[in-house]
C-alpha angles and dihedrals in degrees: 000000000000094000096106093046090045093053092048092049092047089055090048093048090051091053091047092051093053091050091051091052092050090049090061092068099039123066121223114256112273094011100085113154094007121120117180090189091057091048091051093049092050093047093046091054091051093048092048092051090049091049092050092050090048092052091050092054097037110027114192128193116250111245119199123179120237092245095049091049093056103025125030137171090213123104108200092212090056091049091053091048095052091042088066090052098043096109094050102064096104097044097109092194095044139076093315098046092117091053091052089052092046090068088078087070108025098048094055090041091058095039097049096046091049091048089055086066105025118048115228110245101173120061109229092014103066095166096049112140095025125114116217129186115208106201116204090009095172108187094349099265092148098024094066100052090048088052091051088056087062102261123134101238130191114195118199131186133161091224106088095197090056089053090050089052091049093049092048094050093046091050090070091064112065090191089070099049096093098036109040126060135163137211130188102226144100126265093249092051091051092046091053092044094050092048094050098043107032108004128256130293098054104147134066091207140012119205125198108173117180089345113104092068088064099048129106098211121028093179091060089045093055093044093051093046088056091050092050095051132082115237105279091022121144130244118201121194133176118185146135126281120234100243139128089252094053089052093048096047104027099045114012098041104027098038110022105030108029099016094216088141117043111266112261095024092125136038111202091208088066094053115107132205122233090245094054093043091051090050090050094049095046090052087056100052103277135122114211111227103181144356120197130182121236129202129195119212106207092194096059095025089230136127126222137182117256137179091236120086092185093117118010128008143174124222133195120196133172128215113241112253095219104030111107116204122224118253095219125071090221091066094057127102121274117284119265091250088065089066128072107254114242108222136177124209 
């Protein structure tokens, strides 16, 4: 029943691909001779050399928490893949063009749901006073706009070069210096660190946008998100449904045929349906408030809300105020792979 939509999107994707190719040989107006990718690569090399010299003069023991040593959200193959793309985050016409465009939906989605709970007290900075954790922040594409809304945002990512890119880009905006910070680490490492140093429940919101489909362990992810949040705190997720349509469009067409998205970016086996994700979150102390479908138009390069969650969707969940989480991994609910995945075709 998706044949008409599939044909239309294929035509649109083809047009988009031709435009992207043309863009490679024509500079944007007013940006002649400037390459953000080249700047990021040069800066990353300098920062890496400085870090190596610092470690040589001041060696520090590597501390890994018990949980992160045995259970991790990180997939090494995904880290290597994004390492190769780390300098391209802020190329708005490049590999992450769709993520740049997605801000038109995900930023208001996060802002409006938070304002339903937290009253805005600062005109122009509606999220002032709130602490937000951006998990898998990459180059800071979502971290920065949340900071401009007044929130204190910490972006974390296991890919160090992506963090270097994020730090460099944020440094050009003085308005972000006191509100946006970055740390190269995993979610489980941060969760353990926060618990040991300051106590749990530190953030008003946790954001994981286009992240869960790249993780190795969703059970650990959900558990650590709960640990990082204050009671009543919000969790925002955008991801890809596990359907026949998402495979056809997201992998076969976008990656293998038209190569709009780098080949190998997604693994369909890691996609998760809204039903399964809701079950996972509720077993880890969350209550799902809303699930909304998202649709990308490759012709206009814009996202829009839709009633269908067959491809992309956004989810908002809230941590229970009176639901303590167990400290030991053994006490948690069964892993998602133990359940039968609910899929829609």
